[in-house]
C-alpha positions in Angstrom: 1.9 -30.2 9.0 1.0 -28.3 5.8 -0.3 -31.4 4.0 -2.4 -32.4 7.0 -3.9 -28.9 7.1 -4.8 -29.1 3.5 -6.5 -32.5 3.9 -8.5 -31.3 6.9 -9.7 -28.3 5.0 -10.8 -30.4 2.0 -12.7 -32.8 4.3 -14.4 -30.0 6.2 -15.4 -28.1 3.1 -16.1 -30.4 0.2 -17.1 -27.5 -2.0 -13.5 -26.5 -2.1 -12.5 -29.7 -3.8 -15.1 -29.1 -6.6 -13.4 -26.0 -7.8 -10.8 -26.0 -10.5 -7.3 -26.0 -8.9 -6.6 -22.5 -9.9 -6.3 -19.2 -8.1 -6.0 -15.8 -9.9 -4.5 -13.0 -7.8 -4.2 -9.3 -8.7 -1.7 -7.5 -6.4 0.7 -4.6 -6.1 4.3 -5.1 -7.2 7.1 -5.9 -4.7 4.4 -7.0 -2.2 4.9 -10.7 -1.5 7.7 -13.0 -0.1 9.7 -15.2 -2.5 8.2 -18.5 -1.3 4.6 -17.5 -0.5 3.1 -18.7 -3.8 5.4 -21.7 -4.1 4.5 -23.0 -0.6 0.8 -22.4 -1.1 0.8 -24.3 -4.4 2.8 -27.2 -2.9 0.4 -27.5 0.1 -2.8 -27.2 -1.8 -2.1 -28.3 -5.4 -3.7 -25.1 -6.5 -2.0 -23.3 -9.3 -1.6 -19.5 -8.7 -1.7 -17.0 -11.5 -0.3 -13.8 -10.2 -0.7 -10.4 -12.0 0.4 -6.9 -10.9 -1.2 -3.4 -10.9 0.3 -0.1 -9.7 -2.6 2.0 -8.7 -6.0 1.8 -7.0 -7.4 3.6 -10.0 -6.4 0.7 -12.3 -7.8 -2.0 -10.1 -11.1 -0.1 -9.5 -11.6 0.4 -13.2 -11.2 -3.4 -13.8 -13.6 -4.3 -11.0 -16.2 -1.8 -12.2 -16.0 -3.3 -15.7 -16.6 -6.7 -14.3 -15.5 -10.3 -15.3 -11.9 -9.7 -14.3 -11.4 -13.4 -13.7 -9.6 -12.6 -10.5 -10.3 -14.5 -7.2 -8.2 -12.3 -4.9 -7.6 -8.5 -5.3 -5.7 -6.2 -2.9 -7.4 -2.8 -2.9 -6.5 -0.1 -0.4 -9.2 0.1 2.3 -10.8 3.4 1.2 -11.1 2.1 -2.4 -12.4 -1.2 -1.1 -15.3 0.7 0.6 -16.3 2.1 -2.8 -16.2 -1.5 -4.2 -18.3 -2.8 -1.2 -20.9 -0.1 -1.8 -21.0 -0.9 -5.5 -21.6 -4.6 -4.8 -18.2 -5.5 -6.4 -16.9 -7.6 -3.5 -18.2 -10.8 -2.0 -19.0 -11.2 1.7 -16.5 -13.6 3.4 -17.5 -16.9 4.8 -15.7 -16.5 8.1 -16.3 -20.2 9.0 -13.6 -20.9 6.5 -11.2 -18.4 8.0 -10.2 -19.7 11.4 -6.9 -17.7 11.3 -8.9 -14.5 11.6 -8.4 -15.1 15.3 -4.7 -14.1 14.8 -5.5 -10.6 13.5 -4.9 -7.5 15.6 -8.4 -6.5 16.9 -7.5 -2.8 17.0 -6.6 -2.7 13.3 -9.6 -4.8 12.4 -11.8 -2.4 14.4 -10.2 0.6 12.6 -11.2 -0.9 9.2 -14.6 -2.1 10.5 -15.8 1.2 11.9 -16.0 3.1 8.7 -14.6 1.2 5.8 -15.9 -2.3 6.1 -18.7 -2.3 8.6 -18.7 -5.6 10.5 -15.5 -6.6 8.8 -17.6 -8.6 6.3 -15.5 -8.2 3.1 -11.9 -7.4 3.9 -8.8 -8.9 5.5 -5.8 -6.6 5.9 -2.8 -7.7 3.8 -0.2 -5.2 5.0 -0.2 -1.6 6.2 2.1 1.4 6.1 1.9 5.1 5.2 2.5 7.5 2.4 5.6 9.6 3.1 8.9 10.9 1.7 12.0 8.9 1.1 15.4 10.5 0.7 18.9 9.7 -0.3 20.4 11.3 2.8 23.8 12.2 1.5 22.7 13.4 -1.8 19.9 15.6 -0.3 22.3 17.2 2.1 24.9 17.8 -0.5 22.4 19.3 -2.9 20.9 21.6 -0.3 24.4 22.8 0.7 24.1 25.4 3.4 20.3 25.2 3.4 19.2 23.3 6.5 16.8 20.4 6.4 13.3 21.7 7.0 11.5 21.1 10.3 8.4 20.0 8.2 9.6 17.1 6.0 6.9 17.9 3.5 8.6 21.2 2.6 11.2 19.1 0.7 8.7 18.5 -2.0 5.9 21.1 -1.6 8.1 24.2 -1.0 9.6 25.3 -4.4 12.6 26.7 -2.4 13.6 23.1 -1.7 12.2 21.3 -4.7 13.9 23.6 -7.1 17.3 22.6 -5.7 16.5 18.9 -5.4 15.4 18.6 -9.0 19.1 18.2 -9.9 19.4 14.9 -8.1 15.9 13.6 -9.0 12.4 13.9 -7.6 9.7 11.2 -8.0 6.1 11.2 -7.1 3.5 8.4 -7.1 1.6 8.2 -10.3 -1.8 8.3 -8.8 -4.3 11.1 -7.9 -5.4 9.5 -4.7 -1.9 9.2 -3.4 -0.6 12.7 -4.3 -3.6 14.9 -3.3 -4.1 13.9 0.3 -0.5 15.0 1.4 -0.9 18.2 -0.7 -4.2 19.0 1.0 -2.7 18.3 4.5 0.3 20.5 3.7 -2.2 23.3 3.0 -3.9 22.7 6.4 -7.0 21.0 4.8 -8.5 17.6 5.4 -6.6 14.9 3.6 -9.8 13.4 2.2 -11.7 16.7 1.8 -15.2 16.7 0.5 -14.9 20.3 -0.7 -14.2 20.7 -4.4 -12.5 24.1 -3.9 -9.8 22.5 -1.6 -8.7 20.4 -4.6 -8.3 23.5 -6.7 -6.0 24.9 -4.0 -4.1 21.6 -3.9 -3.8 21.7 -7.7 -2.2 25.2 -7.6 0.3 23.9 -5.0 1.2 20.9 -7.2 1.5 23.0 -10.3 4.0 25.3 -8.5 6.3 22.3 -8.1 5.7 20.6 -11.4 8.9 22.0 -13.1 10.9 20.1 -10.5 9.4 16.7 -10.7 11.5 14.4 -12.8 9.6 11.1 -12.5 6.0 9.9 -12.0 6.2 6.3 -10.8 4.4 4.0 -8.5 6.8 1.1 -8.8 10.0 1.9 -10.8 11.0 4.5 -8.3 12.1 1.8 -5.8 15.1 0.7 -8.0 15.8 4.3 -8.9 16.1 5.2 -5.3 18.3 2.2 -4.5 20.7 2.9 -7.4 21.0 6.7 -6.6 19.0 8.0 -9.7 16.6 9.8 -7.3 17.3 11.7 -4.1 13.7 12.4 -3.1 10.5 10.3 -3.6 7.0 10.8 -2.5 6.1 7.1 -2.0 5.1 4.4 0.3 7.0 3.6 3.5 7.6 -0.1 2.7 8.8 0.7 -0.9 11.3 3.2 0.5 12.6 0.6 3.0 12.9 -1.9 0.1 15.0 0.6 -1.7 17.1 1.1 1.4 17.7 -2.6 1.7 18.6 -3.0 -2.0 21.1 -0.2 -1.6 22.6 -2.0 1.4 22.7 -5.3 -0.4 24.4 -3.7 -3.4 26.9 -1.9 -1.2 26.6 1.1 -3.5 26.9 3.8 -0.9 23.4 5.1 -1.2 21.9 5.8 2.2 18.1 5.7 1.8 15.8 6.7 4.6 12.0 6.8 5.0 11.0 9.9 6.8 8.3 10.1 9.5 6.7 13.5 9.1 6.4 15.4 12.4 3.1 16.8 11.2 1.0 14.0 9.7 0.8 11.5 6.9 -1.9 9.2 5.5 -2.0 5.6 6.7 -2.6 2.9 4.1 -4.3 -0.4 4.7 -4.1 -2.8 1.7 -6.7 -5.5 2.0 -7.4 -8.9 0.5 -10.9 -9.1 -1.0 -12.8 -11.5 -3.2 -14.6 -10.0 -6.3 -18.3 -10.7 -6.5 -17.8 -12.7 -9.7 -14.7 -14.6 -8.6 -14.5 -17.9 -10.4 -12.8 -19.7 -7.5 -14.1 -18.1 -4.3 -13.3 -21.1 -2.1 -9.7 -21.3 -3.3 -9.6 -17.6 -2.4 -10.7 -18.3 1.1 -8.0 -20.9 1.4 -5.4 -18.3 0.3 -6.7 -15.8 2.9 -6.5 -18.3 5.7 -3.0 -19.4 4.6 -1.8 -15.8 4.6 -3.1 -15.2 8.1 -0.9 -17.9 9.6 1.5 -16.0 11.8 4.7 -17.3 10.1 3.3 -16.6 6.6 2.2 -13.0 7.4 5.6 -12.4 9.1 7.4 -13.6 6.0 5.7 -10.9 3.9 6.9 -8.2 6.3 10.4 -9.6 6.3 10.5 -9.3 2.6 8.7 -6.1 1.8 9.1 -4.0 4.9 5.4 -3.2 5.4 3.9 -3.9 8.8 1.5 -6.8 9.0 -1.8 -6.8 10.9 -1.3 -10.2 12.5 -0.9 -10.0 16.3 0.5 -13.5 16.5 3.1 -12.8 13.8 5.4 -10.4 15.5 7.6 -13.1 17.0 8.4 -14.3 13.5 9.3 -10.8 12.2 13.1 -10.2 12.0 14.2 -8.2 15.0 15.8 -5.4 13.0 12.5 -4.9 11.1 10.2 -5.3 14.2 12.4 -2.6 15.9 12.4 -0.3 12.9 10.1 2.6 13.7 9.7 3.5 10.0 8.0 0.1 9.6 6.2 -0.4 12.8 5.3 3.1 13.8 5.5 4.1 17.5 2.2 4.7 19.3 2.9 8.5 19.3 3.6 8.5 15.5 0.5 6.4 14.8 -1.7 8.9 16.7 -0.6 11.7 14.4 -1.4 9.8 11.2 -4.6 10.1 9.2 -6.9 7.1 8.6 -8.0 6.9 4.9 -11.5 7.7 3.9 -13.5 6.8 0.7 -14.1 9.3 -2.1 -17.4 10.1 -3.8 -17.6 9.8 -7.5 -17.7 13.6 -7.9 -14.6 14.1 -5.9 -12.8 11.3 -7.8 -13.5 13.1 -11.0 -12.2 16.4 -9.6 -9.1 14.7 -8.4 -8.4 13.1 -11.8 -8.8 16.5 -13.5 -6.5 18.2 -11.0 -3.9 15.5 -11.2 -3.9 15.3 -15.0 -3.3 19.0 -15.2 -0.4 18.6 -12.7 1.2 15.7 -14.6 0.9 17.1 -18.1 1.9 20.6 -17.0 -0.9 22.1 -19.0 
């Protein structure tokens, strides 16, 4: 079946055959199934070169500089909007993406309304939300007689809790655009505020908890949670569930849980896109169409515990994952979440200054 599909694609689109049999991908860590690349290479004869980044800031800087050599990049949707506006991403030839028909129209519409008008540039890879992960037993033991807060965000943003939990390890994502939205929301301000003074207020909040943060990490925190080196992490839902599964597999007694805040959290939509100067754009389209096969998209979710946007894929997702409400949020929980918005250049500069002061403690 796979071989027949590849032959049909080559016949229908001769231009694809003219490209070098290479595909250069730039993606987040822990964000692909074990056999995804191997199966694609076997089917198409295209050699995949796969590199990793750990923040949108790093990816954006590379795209802005140009000539990255990458054919597929995976920016978060609000950063992708900046790249679309800057002419850094190529419009998709949808005639070569028949599997777009499998995508959830509600999620596509959510992206298309404000982040990628007309859905011309982006295909959702996976989605989740920024939240807190805890080592349940260690947090309870460390807090002692202090009850768990009603608002989960108190665990990190209220020094009363953070000062106690420092002893068992607190991690935060190493990225201004991931830390500041929840801090702003905690203060009752818009997660993607356009007001510079809001970021100064968020900076003061972050500075108040700086003495208690023991790690800044956007990838290594997963293993640290799994092995018990951390008891609290501000991270991504899928990563926290990966840590949970690794602890289960290791039978090390660490009970990891991704929290669903009762207030709100920011959704994340990571998207496949083709850089404007991609050397192998047709190979990139073949990759996108391959990923959007229901069984392939489901295999990503089964490995990395992020929900996929593929309406036809749910029957291939393992039942315990499909039923896990920290992976596939309930409708009520989804309604409380905040959809990401793009940042202006001025706000990004302010965020970087605020975050650098927070991280350095100066």
